[in-house]
C-alpha positions in Angstrom: 117.4 94.2 0.0 117.9 91.8 2.9 117.6 88.1 2.1 114.6 87.7 4.4 112.8 90.3 2.4 113.4 88.4 -0.8 112.2 85.2 0.8 109.0 86.8 2.0 108.5 88.4 -1.4 108.8 85.1 -3.2 106.5 83.4 -0.7 103.9 86.2 -1.1 104.1 86.1 -4.9 103.7 82.3 -5.0 100.7 82.6 -2.7 99.1 85.3 -4.9 99.7 83.4 -8.2 98.4 80.1 -6.6 95.2 81.9 -5.4 94.7 83.6 -8.7 94.7 80.2 -10.3 92.2 78.9 -7.8 94.6 76.3 -6.4 94.8 75.1 -2.8 98.2 74.6 -1.1 97.5 70.9 -1.3 97.0 71.0 -5.1 100.1 73.0 -5.6 102.2 70.7 -3.4 101.0 67.7 -5.4 101.7 69.3 -8.7 105.1 70.4 -7.7 106.1 67.2 -5.9 106.8 69.0 -2.6 105.2 68.7 0.8 102.2 70.8 1.8 104.1 71.9 4.9 106.8 73.2 2.6 104.3 75.3 0.5 102.7 76.6 3.7 106.0 77.6 5.3 107.1 79.2 2.0 104.0 81.3 1.7 103.7 82.3 5.3 107.2 82.5 6.7 109.2 83.1 3.5 111.3 80.0 4.0 114.6 79.5 2.2 114.0 78.0 -1.2 116.4 76.2 -3.6 116.4 77.2 -7.2 115.3 73.7 -8.4 112.4 73.7 -6.0 111.4 77.1 -7.1 111.5 75.8 -10.7 109.2 72.9 -9.7 106.7 75.3 -8.2 106.8 77.7 -11.1 106.3 74.7 -13.5 103.4 73.5 -11.4 101.9 77.0 -11.6 102.7 77.2 -15.3 104.3 80.5 -14.6 107.5 82.1 -16.0 110.1 83.4 -13.5 109.6 86.9 -15.0 106.0 86.8 -13.8 107.1 85.8 -10.3 109.5 88.8 -10.1 107.4 91.4 -11.9 106.4 94.3 -9.8 103.1 96.1 -10.3 104.5 99.1 -8.5 107.9 100.6 -7.9 107.3 102.0 -4.5 109.4 104.3 -2.5 107.2 103.0 0.3 107.4 99.1 0.5 103.9 99.1 2.1 102.4 99.9 -1.3 103.6 96.5 -2.6 102.1 94.8 0.4 98.8 96.7 -0.1 98.7 95.8 -3.8 99.2 92.1 -3.0 96.5 92.2 -0.3 94.1 93.8 -2.7 94.9 91.3 -5.4 94.0 88.4 -3.0 90.4 89.7 -2.5 87.4 88.7 -4.6 86.9 90.9 -7.7 83.8 92.6 -6.3 85.7 93.6 -3.1 88.6 94.8 -5.2 86.3 97.1 -7.2 84.7 98.5 -4.1 88.1 99.3 -2.5 89.5 100.8 -5.7 86.5 103.1 -5.9 87.1 104.1 -2.3 90.8 104.7 -2.9 90.1 106.8 -5.9 87.6 108.9 -3.9 90.2 109.3 -1.1 92.9 110.3 -3.6 90.6 112.8 -5.3 89.7 114.3 -1.9 93.3 114.6 -0.8 94.3 116.2 -4.1 91.4 118.6 -4.1 92.1 119.7 -0.4 94.1 122.9 -0.2 97.5 122.5 1.5 97.7 124.3 4.8 
């Protein structure tokens, strides 16, 4: 894995956890004692992060490192992880609608004879 991929992964996971907790970037920056620009850059650009700063952010989120690095899927296709993150960011009602649509699409593809 290239370092930029790890940086982007950490930024995406922090954003997802922050949003799940209903925190703004401002609130997280205040709790962690880092600038809001830092949080914004981390989440959007996958900025380089020092271990001690990561620890401050995880403490502010009351989140264990294992949660940050857990993966809900082990994809052969990295787009699946991105899709799972995007789905998790949506409101619950939208998640349920999309999951139903995905399930219907999967069933349709499975039931379709191969040609």
